[in-house]
N, C-alpha and C positions, 0 to 999 in steps of 0.2 A: 545507564542501562544501554544494553546493546540490542541491535536488531534481532539477533538470533534468539532473544528471549521472548519476542512477540510475533515472530514470523509465522505465517500460515504455510505449512509445508505441502498441503494438498493443492497444488496449482493446476488449473485447468488449461491445457494447451490445445493448439489447433495448428494444422498444417497450412502453409501459405496458399495452397491450391484449392482449399475448401471454399465453398460459396458463402456469401453473406447470410443466406438463409440457414445454412448448416451452423454457422457461427451463432446466429441468434437463437436457434433451437438449443444449441449446447449451453448457452448462457442461461436460458430459461430452465432447462432441465437441471443444471448444476446450481442454479440460484446465485449466479455471480454477475458482476458488471464489467469484468475484464477477462480476456483470454490472452495468454502469452503465445505468440506465434513462434513455432520452432519446426525446423525440418524434421521429417520422420526419423526417429532414431537419434536425434540431436537433443542435447539439453542446454544448448546455448540460445538465449532469446534472439530472435531475428526481428521481432517487432512486438507491439502490443495492439490489441483491438478492444476498444471499449464499446459499451452500449451506445454512447453518444457518437462514436465513429460510424457505427452502422446506420444510425438515424441520419447523420449528415450525408453519408454516401448516397443513401436512397433518396433523400430530399434533393440532392443534386442530379438525380437521374439514373443512378446505378440500378441495375436489375438484380434483385436479391437472389434470383434463381441462377443467373449466369455469371454475375460479377464475383471475382474471387477476393479473398482476404488480402492477398499480397499488396496490391496497389494502395489499399486503404491503410494498412498497418505497417508496411515495411518501407515506406518512402521517407521516413524521418528517423533521426537518431533514436536508438533505444536507450532510455535513461534507466539505469539500474543503481542499486545500492548493494553494498557487501554485507554479508551476515555479521561481519565483525565491526561494522560502523556503529557509532553511537546514535541514539535516536535523534539527537540534536542535529546531526549531519543529515539525517533523513528529512527532518522538517525544513532545513535550509534548502535541500534539493527540491522538495515539493514547492516551496515558496518561489524559488528562482525560476522554475520551469512551469509553474501553474499545473502541477500534476497531483492527483489525489490517490493514485495507486502506483506502486513501483515493484517491478520484479526484484527479487533478492538473489544475488549470485554469491558463489564462494570465491576464494582467491584465484581459482582457475577459470572463472567466468561461467561456471556451470550453474544452471538454474536450481535453486534450493527452496524457493518459496516466493511469497508476495507479502508486502506490507501496505496497509491502507491508512488513509487519513483517519478513519474511524478508530483504528487500532491505537494510533498515536493520541487522539483525543481522550480515549478511555484511559490510557496509561498516565498521561500528563494530568488528567482530571483527578485520578486517584492520588497522584503525588501532591497535587494542590490541596486535596482534602486532608492528606497526612500532614502537610505543613500547617494548615489551619488548626488541626488538632494539636499540633505542637505548641502553637500560640496559646490556645485555650488551656492546655495543661500547664504551660509556663505561668499564666496568670493565676490559675488555681494554686499552684505551688507558692507563688509570691504571696498570695493572700493567707497562706497557712504559716508563714514565718512569724514566730512570736516576736513581738516588739518589746523593747525594754522601756520601762518608765524612765524618762530623763531626770526625774526628781530624786 
């Protein structure tokens, strides 16, 4: 299965010069835990800002009214996955970097969506359920095979 089959295409973005308060309000209004930071008019991710990033910045003394998103979200490499990647590549990236949400880009590096740990758990869980069903069906089929009397 490929990322483009489960990606959320409606990504909430924010400009790097917005304040942490504006970012928190946007997250609350849109009911999301991550914003992709992008320059106005650009669809290339410049960073990501999570709800935990905001809490950490404020706990370290940042003022939500005057501190901008940029130093909190854009000071580290942006981890992304491509929409053509297999979900197993996504799980490996999440595991390797300790990330629960990843921006999804196309081959040109343009933002096309976001994929989350919850999405992967849901898909993999369904696949596990399907496999368990295959085992059950196999056992039922084996029990219906007529046996020949050896005598």
